[in-house]
ROMAR-868562 format. One record per residue (C-alpha): x, y, z. Coordinates in steps of 0.02 Angstrom, whole numbers, plus 32768, in hexadecimal, padded with zeros to 4 digits. Each point is the difference from the previous one (the first is absolute). Layout:
<pts>
xx:yy:zz
X:Y:Z
...
</pts>
This chain:
<pts>
xx:yy:zz
825A:7B6F:82D3
7F4A:8032:7FF9
7FA2:7FE2:7F5D
7F65:8065:802A
7FAB:806B:7F7F
7FFF:80BD:8018
7F4F:8007:8047
8023:7F67:806D
8098:8057:804B
7F99:809C:801E
7F78:7F9A:8054
8082:7FA6:806A
804D:80A8:8033
7F54:8043:802D
7FDD:7F64:8069
80A1:801D:8060
7FC9:80B3:8026
7F99:8026:809A
7F45:7FF8:7FEB
7FA9:80A6:8020
7F5D:800E:805F
7F9B:809F:7FF9
7F52:8037:8031
7FA1:805E:7F7B
7F53:804B:7FEE
7FA2:7FBD:7F69
7F4A:802D:7FE4
7FEF:8040:80B2
8041:7F5F:8050
80AC:7FDB:8049
805D:7F6F:7FB2
80AB:7FB8:8020
8065:7FEA:7F61
809F:7F9D:8000
807D:7FE0:7F78
80B5:800C:7FCE
7FE1:80A4:7FA9
8027:80A4:8058
7F83:8051:8074
7FF6:8091:7F86
7FCC:7F87:7F76
7F7C:7FB0:806E
7FBD:80AE:802A
7FF6:8027:7F45
7F9C:7F60:7FE3
7F86:8031:8089
7FF2:80B1:7FBB
7FDE:7FBA:7F52
7F73:7F93:8044
7FB6:8092:8061
8001:806A:7F62
7FAA:7F74:7F9E
7F7D:7FEB:8089
7FDF:80BB:7FFF
7FF5:7FFD:7F43
7F81:7F73:7FF6
7F99:8043:8091
7FDD:8098:7F92
7FAC:7F92:7F7D
7F43:8016:7FF7
7FA6:7F6F:8053
809A:7FC3:805F
7FA7:800A:80A9
7F73:7F90:7FC1
807A:7F75:7FCE
801A:7F66:806B
80A9:7FEF:805A
802F:7F77:7F84
7FDA:8072:7F6C
8061:8090:8051
8094:7F8C:8018
7FF1:7FC3:7F4D
7FF8:80B3:7FC1
809F:802C:8060
8056:7F64:7FBC
7FCA:8027:7F4E
803C:80B4:800C
80A6:7FC7:8049
8014:7F7C:7F78
7FD5:8084:7F7D
808A:8071:8044
8078:7F6E:7FFE
7FDE:7FD0:7F4B
8006:80B5:7FC4
80A7:801A:8057
8040:7F58:7FC1
7FD1:8033:7F4E
8059:80A6:8019
8099:7FA7:8047
7FFF:7F87:7F6C
7FF4:8092:7F87
8091:8056:8057
8061:7F5D:7FF9
7FDE:7FF7:7F45
8038:80B5:7FEC
80A0:7FDA:805F
801F:7F68:7F93
7FE5:806A:7F64
8078:8086:8042
807E:7F77:8025
7FF1:7FC2:7F4C
8014:80B2:7FC0
8098:801A:8070
804B:7F5D:7FC0
7FE6:8038:7F4C
804C:80AA:8024
8097:7FB1:8054
8012:7F89:7F6C
7FF7:8093:7F88
807E:8061:8069
807A:7F6E:7FF9
7FE7:7FF3:7F44
8020:80BA:7FEA
809A:7FF6:8070
8042:7F72:7F94
7FE0:8066:7F63
805B:8095:804D
8092:7F8F:802D
8007:7FBE:7F4E
7FF7:80B1:7FB9
8088:803A:8079
8071:7F73:7FC4
7FDC:802C:7F4B
8022:80B7:8024
80A4:7FD5:8054
8032:7F96:7F6A
7FD3:808F:7F89
8061:807D:8069
8097:7F8C:7FFD
7FED:7FEE:7F45
7FF3:80BD:7FEE
80A0:8016:8065
8058:7F7E:7F94
7FC0:8058:7F64
803B:80A9:8043
80AD:7FB6:8022
8002:7FB4:7F52
7FCF:80A8:7FB4
808F:8055:805F
8079:7F79:7FC1
7FC3:8012:7F4D
800A:80BE:8009
80B1:7FF2:8044
802F:7F89:7F73
7FAD:8075:7F82
8064:8094:8043
809E:7F99:7FF8
7FDC:7FD2:7F4A
7FDD:80B7:7FD6
80A3:8035:8052
8061:7F7F:7F98
7FB1:803A:7F5E
800C:80B5:802A
</pts>
C-alpha cells in the first residue's frame, strides 16, 4: 500500500504521464518548451510571457535599458503578478474557510432546531393523548351523571 501524500501522488501520476514538447514564440524568438502539462497549458504560459513583454516594452525608457535590466523588469513584473494573484487566492481561501464556518454553524443550528421540533412534537403527541383521555373521562362522567339523574328522577 502506498503511503504518499496527496501532492506526492499527483506528482508521481504526472511523472508517469508523457512529457509534452512544443515550440512557442516568445518575444519574437522560437523556444521549445517541454513539460508534463498539456500543450494548451504550455501555450498559455508562452502567451502570458508575450503579453508581459508587450506590456513592459510600452514603459517609457524601456529601449534605453540594458538587456539585464529588461530581463529584471520582466522578472519583477511577473513576480508582482504572482504575489498579487497569490494574495487574491489566499483571500479567496480565507473567504471559503469563513463560509465553511458559517455553513457549519447553520448546520449545527438546523440540527438544534430539528431536535427542538422533535421534542415539541413528542410533547404535542403526549398532550393530544392526554386530551383524548380527558375527553373519554368526560364522556364517562357525563354518562354516570345521566345515570344518577335517571335514578333520582
